[in-house]
C-alpha positions in Angstrom: 154.7 93.4 125.1 153.9 90.6 127.6 156.8 88.8 129.3 156.4 85.6 127.3 156.3 87.6 124.0 159.5 89.4 124.8 161.1 86.1 125.9 160.1 84.4 122.6 161.6 87.3 120.6 164.8 87.1 122.7 164.9 83.3 122.2 164.7 83.6 118.4 167.4 86.3 118.4 169.7 84.2 120.7 169.3 81.0 118.6 169.8 83.0 115.4 173.0 84.6 116.7 174.4 81.3 117.9 173.6 79.6 114.6 175.1 82.4 112.7 178.3 82.3 114.7 178.5 78.5 114.2 178.0 78.8 110.4 180.6 81.6 110.2 183.1 79.5 112.1 182.5 76.5 109.8 182.8 78.6 106.7 186.1 80.2 107.8 187.5 76.7 108.6 186.6 75.5 105.0 188.1 78.7 103.6 191.4 77.9 105.4 191.4 74.4 104.0 190.9 75.6 100.4 188.6 74.9 97.5 190.0 71.5 96.6 189.5 70.1 100.2 186.0 71.5 100.3 185.0 70.0 96.9 186.6 66.6 97.9 184.6 66.6 101.1 181.4 67.4 99.3 182.1 64.6 96.7 182.5 62.1 99.6 179.3 63.4 101.2 177.4 63.1 97.9 178.6 59.5 97.4 177.6 58.5 100.9 174.1 60.0 100.5 173.7 58.5 97.0 174.6 55.1 98.2 171.9 54.9 100.8 168.9 57.2 100.5 165.7 56.0 102.3 162.6 58.2 102.3 161.2 56.7 105.5 164.5 57.2 107.3 164.6 60.9 106.1 161.0 61.4 107.3 161.7 60.0 110.7 164.9 62.1 111.0 163.0 65.2 109.9 160.4 64.7 112.6 163.0 64.1 115.2 164.9 67.2 114.2 161.7 69.3 114.2 160.8 68.1 117.7 164.3 68.8 119.0 164.3 72.3 117.4 160.9 73.2 118.8 161.9 71.8 122.2 165.2 73.8 122.2 163.3 76.9 121.3 160.8 76.5 124.1 163.5 75.8 126.6 165.4 79.0 125.6 162.2 81.0 125.7 161.3 79.7 129.1 164.7 80.6 130.4 164.4 84.1 129.1 160.9 84.4 130.6 162.3 83.5 134.0 165.1 86.1 133.7 162.8 88.9 132.6 161.0 90.9 135.3 157.2 90.7 135.3 155.4 93.3 133.1 153.1 96.0 134.6 150.0 94.3 133.1 149.9 90.5 133.4 147.1 88.5 131.9 
């Protein structure tokens, strides 16, 4: 596999592991607070979203998050590409 291909696979794995650890940490925090606290927080969140829901704002936010996610992925992949030694056959 070429150096960039390996770096991209490592970047996906790294981002996936970091996201998985973050989600697990958040879930254990909510489990410690209990079911009632979780449901109360979700009710507040629903009320906040229901009070103001703008399609154009959501579209702009979605584009911004997509660009940030792709940029983060490319930065991590470039970092891994620099760390990896060059392959035996470079194109």
